[in-house]
C-alpha positions as a Markdown table, in Angstrom:
| # | Residue | x | y | z |
|---|---|---|---|---|
| 1 | Unk | -15.8 | 50.7 | 2.3 |
| 2 | Unk | -16.9 | 47.8 | 0.1 |
| 3 | Unk | -20.5 | 48.9 | 0.6 |
| 4 | Unk | -19.8 | 52.5 | -0.3 |
| 5 | Unk | -18.5 | 51.8 | -3.8 |
| 6 | Unk | -20.7 | 49.1 | -5.4 |
| 7 | Unk | -22.0 | 48.2 | -8.8 |
| 8 | Unk | -24.6 | 51.0 | -8.7 |
| 9 | Unk | -22.1 | 53.8 | -8.0 |
| 10 | Unk | -19.6 | 52.3 | -10.4 |
| 11 | Unk | -22.2 | 52.4 | -13.2 |
| 12 | Unk | -22.8 | 56.1 | -12.5 |
| 13 | Unk | -19.2 | 57.1 | -11.8 |
| 14 | Unk | -17.5 | 55.3 | -14.7 |
| 15 | Unk | -19.7 | 56.8 | -17.5 |
| 16 | Unk | -19.4 | 60.2 | -15.8 |
| 17 | Unk | -15.6 | 60.0 | -15.9 |
| 18 | Unk | -15.7 | 58.8 | -19.6 |
| 19 | Unk | -17.9 | 61.8 | -20.5 |
| 20 | Unk | -15.7 | 64.2 | -18.6 |
| 21 | Unk | -12.5 | 62.9 | -20.3 |
| 22 | Unk | -14.0 | 63.0 | -23.7 |
| 23 | Unk | -15.2 | 66.6 | -23.1 |
| 24 | Unk | -11.6 | 67.5 | -22.2 |
| 25 | Unk | -10.1 | 66.0 | -25.4 |
| 26 | Unk | -9.3 | 68.5 | -28.1 |
| 27 | Unk | -11.2 | 67.1 | -31.1 |
| 28 | Unk | -10.8 | 68.7 | -34.5 |
| 29 | Unk | -13.7 | 69.1 | -36.8 |
| 30 | Unk | -17.2 | 70.1 | -35.7 |
| 31 | Unk | -18.8 | 66.9 | -37.2 |
| 32 | Unk | -16.4 | 64.6 | -35.2 |
| 33 | Unk | -17.1 | 66.6 | -32.0 |
| 34 | Unk | -20.8 | 66.3 | -32.4 |
| 35 | Unk | -20.6 | 62.5 | -33.0 |
| 36 | Unk | -18.2 | 61.8 | -30.2 |
| 37 | Unk | -20.0 | 64.0 | -27.7 |
| 38 | Unk | -23.3 | 62.5 | -28.7 |
| 39 | Unk | -22.0 | 58.9 | -28.2 |
| 40 | Unk | -20.5 | 59.9 | -24.8 |
| 41 | Unk | -23.8 | 61.5 | -23.7 |
| 42 | Unk | -25.8 | 58.4 | -24.8 |
| 43 | Unk | -23.5 | 56.2 | -22.8 |
| 44 | Unk | -23.8 | 58.3 | -19.7 |
| 45 | Unk | -27.6 | 58.7 | -20.1 |
| 46 | Unk | -28.2 | 55.0 | -20.7 |
| 47 | Unk | -26.2 | 54.0 | -17.6 |
| 48 | Unk | -28.4 | 56.2 | -15.5 |
| 49 | Unk | -31.6 | 55.1 | -17.1 |
| 50 | Unk | -30.8 | 51.4 | -16.8 |
| 51 | Unk | -30.2 | 51.7 | -13.0 |
| 52 | Unk | -33.5 | 51.6 | -11.1 |
| 53 | Unk | -33.9 | 50.7 | -7.4 |
| 54 | Unk | -37.3 | 49.2 | -8.4 |
| 55 | Unk | -40.9 | 49.6 | -7.4 |
| 56 | Unk | -42.6 | 49.8 | -4.0 |
| 57 | Unk | -42.7 | 46.5 | -2.2 |
| 58 | Unk | -46.5 | 46.8 | -1.7 |
| 59 | Unk | -49.2 | 47.4 | -4.3 |
| 60 | Unk | -51.6 | 49.6 | -2.3 |
| 61 | Unk | -51.5 | 52.1 | 0.5 |
| 62 | Unk | -53.7 | 49.8 | 2.6 |
| 63 | Unk | -51.1 | 47.0 | 2.4 |
| 64 | Unk | -48.4 | 49.5 | 3.6 |
| 65 | Unk | -50.6 | 50.6 | 6.6 |
| 66 | Unk | -51.3 | 46.9 | 7.4 |
| 67 | Unk | -47.6 | 46.2 | 7.4 |
| 68 | Unk | -46.8 | 49.2 | 9.6 |
| 69 | Unk | -49.5 | 48.4 | 12.1 |
| 70 | Unk | -48.7 | 44.6 | 12.1 |
| 71 | Unk | -47.2 | 44.8 | 15.6 |
| 72 | Unk | -43.7 | 44.0 | 14.5 |
| 73 | Unk | -40.8 | 46.4 | 13.9 |
| 74 | Unk | -40.8 | 47.8 | 10.4 |
| 75 | Unk | -37.8 | 49.3 | 8.4 |
| 76 | Unk | -39.3 | 51.7 | 5.8 |
| 77 | Unk | -37.2 | 53.0 | 2.9 |
| 78 | Unk | -38.5 | 55.9 | 1.0 |
| 79 | Unk | -36.7 | 56.1 | -2.3 |
| 80 | Unk | -36.8 | 57.6 | -5.8 |
| 81 | Unk | -35.7 | 56.1 | -9.1 |
| 82 | Unk | -33.8 | 59.2 | -10.0 |
| 83 | Unk | -31.8 | 59.3 | -6.7 |
| 84 | Unk | -28.2 | 58.2 | -6.9 |
| 85 | Unk | -27.9 | 57.9 | -3.1 |
| 86 | Unk | -30.9 | 55.5 | -3.2 |
| 87 | Unk | -29.1 | 53.4 | -5.8 |
| 88 | Unk | -25.9 | 53.3 | -3.8 |
| 89 | Unk | -27.8 | 52.4 | -0.6 |
| 90 | Unk | -29.4 | 49.3 | -2.1 |
| 91 | Unk | -26.6 | 46.9 | -1.2 |
| 92 | Unk | -26.5 | 48.2 | 2.4 |
| 93 | Unk | -30.3 | 47.8 | 2.7 |
| 94 | Unk | -30.0 | 44.3 | 1.3 |
| 95 | Unk | -27.3 | 43.3 | 3.8 |
| 96 | Unk | -29.4 | 44.8 | 6.6 |
| 97 | Unk | -32.3 | 42.6 | 5.5 |
| 98 | Unk | -30.0 | 39.6 | 5.5 |
| 99 | Unk | -28.9 | 40.2 | 9.1 |
| 100 | Unk | -32.3 | 40.7 | 10.6 |
| 101 | Unk | -34.7 | 38.2 | 12.1 |
| 102 | Unk | -37.9 | 37.2 | 10.4 |
| 103 | Unk | -40.0 | 39.3 | 12.8 |
| 104 | Unk | -38.6 | 42.6 | 11.3 |
| 105 | Unk | -40.6 | 43.7 | 8.2 |
| 106 | Unk | -39.1 | 45.7 | 5.4 |
| 107 | Unk | -41.1 | 48.2 | 3.4 |
| 108 | Unk | -39.8 | 49.9 | 0.2 |
| 109 | Unk | -41.9 | 52.9 | -1.0 |
| 110 | Unk | -41.1 | 54.8 | -4.2 |
| 111 | Unk | -42.0 | 58.4 | -3.5 |
| 112 | Unk | -43.1 | 58.8 | -7.1 |
| 113 | Unk | -45.9 | 56.2 | -6.6 |
| 114 | Unk | -49.3 | 57.4 | -5.8 |
| 115 | Unk | -49.6 | 54.8 | -3.0 |
| 116 | Unk | -46.8 | 56.5 | -1.1 |
| 117 | Unk | -48.1 | 60.1 | -1.2 |
| 118 | Unk | -49.9 | 60.0 | 2.2 |
| 119 | Unk | -47.1 | 58.0 | 3.9 |
| 120 | Unk | -44.5 | 60.6 | 2.6 |
| 121 | Unk | -46.5 | 63.3 | 4.3 |
| 122 | Unk | -47.1 | 61.2 | 7.5 |
| 123 | Unk | -43.4 | 60.4 | 7.9 |
| 124 | Unk | -42.0 | 63.7 | 6.5 |
| 125 | Unk | -40.0 | 61.8 | 3.9 |
| 126 | Unk | -39.4 | 64.8 | 1.6 |
| 127 | Unk | -35.8 | 64.0 | 0.9 |
| 128 | Unk | -34.7 | 60.8 | -0.6 |
| 129 | Unk | -33.5 | 58.4 | 0.5 |
| 130 | Unk | -35.3 | 58.5 | 3.9 |
| 131 | Unk | -35.0 | 55.5 | 6.2 |
| 132 | Unk | -37.5 | 55.1 | 9.1 |
| 133 | Unk | -37.6 | 52.4 | 11.8 |
| 134 | Unk | -41.1 | 52.0 | 13.3 |
| 135 | Unk | -41.4 | 50.1 | 16.5 |
| 136 | Unk | -43.9 | 47.4 | 17.4 |
| 137 | Unk | -46.1 | 50.1 | 19.0 |
| 138 | Unk | -46.3 | 52.0 | 15.7 |
| 139 | Unk | -44.1 | 54.9 | 16.8 |
| 140 | Unk | -41.0 | 56.1 | 14.9 |
| 141 | Unk | -37.9 | 54.9 | 16.7 |
| 142 | Unk | -35.3 | 56.3 | 14.3 |
| 143 | Unk | -35.0 | 58.1 | 11.0 |
| 144 | Unk | -32.3 | 59.2 | 8.6 |
| 145 | Unk | -32.8 | 61.4 | 5.6 |
| 146 | Unk | -30.4 | 61.9 | 2.7 |
| 147 | Unk | -27.2 | 60.1 | 2.0 |
| 148 | Unk | -26.1 | 56.5 | 2.4 |
| 149 | Unk | -27.8 | 54.4 | 5.0 |
| 150 | Unk | -25.9 | 54.3 | 8.4 |
| 151 | Unk | -26.2 | 50.5 | 8.9 |
| 152 | Unk | -24.9 | 50.5 | 12.4 |
| 153 | Unk | -27.5 | 53.0 | 13.7 |
| 154 | Unk | -30.3 | 51.3 | 11.8 |
| 155 | Unk | -29.3 | 48.0 | 13.5 |
| 156 | Unk | -29.3 | 49.7 | 16.9 |
| 157 | Unk | -32.7 | 51.1 | 16.2 |
| 158 | Unk | -34.1 | 47.8 | 15.0 |
| 159 | Unk | -32.8 | 46.1 | 18.1 |
| 160 | Unk | -34.6 | 48.7 | 20.3 |
| 161 | Unk | -37.8 | 48.4 | 18.4 |
């Protein structure tokens, strides 16, 4: 439960609740309504814009292919900066990284980066977040698309790979 509600989801939920509550308040005077609704909108928008899962962990498509074909298991995360489930999954992915051996590689690919375009097609990662475990032989062992990462199943798949 602790991994489900984290700082990312709190930063999205709390401003959303504030905006909703302000929208429900009866405010007299058009000028006051405009000012208060504008402030609430700016708070909500700034919270969403501040949160970013980051950039891809590699700089080129060749680096990504080298990592995938390295002969060790690879956990690939396809994400988008505008995806709230991607933001909420970050602590789960980080805890998964902490639990794995050094021989497991982790690859983060922002689907909006040009370097990820071919890999998105190759691994059919059309929905974000998409998590893929690639075995040492280069074959896909497990995949999950959409929603929060199922850490237990990812651990099982990485143990198999």
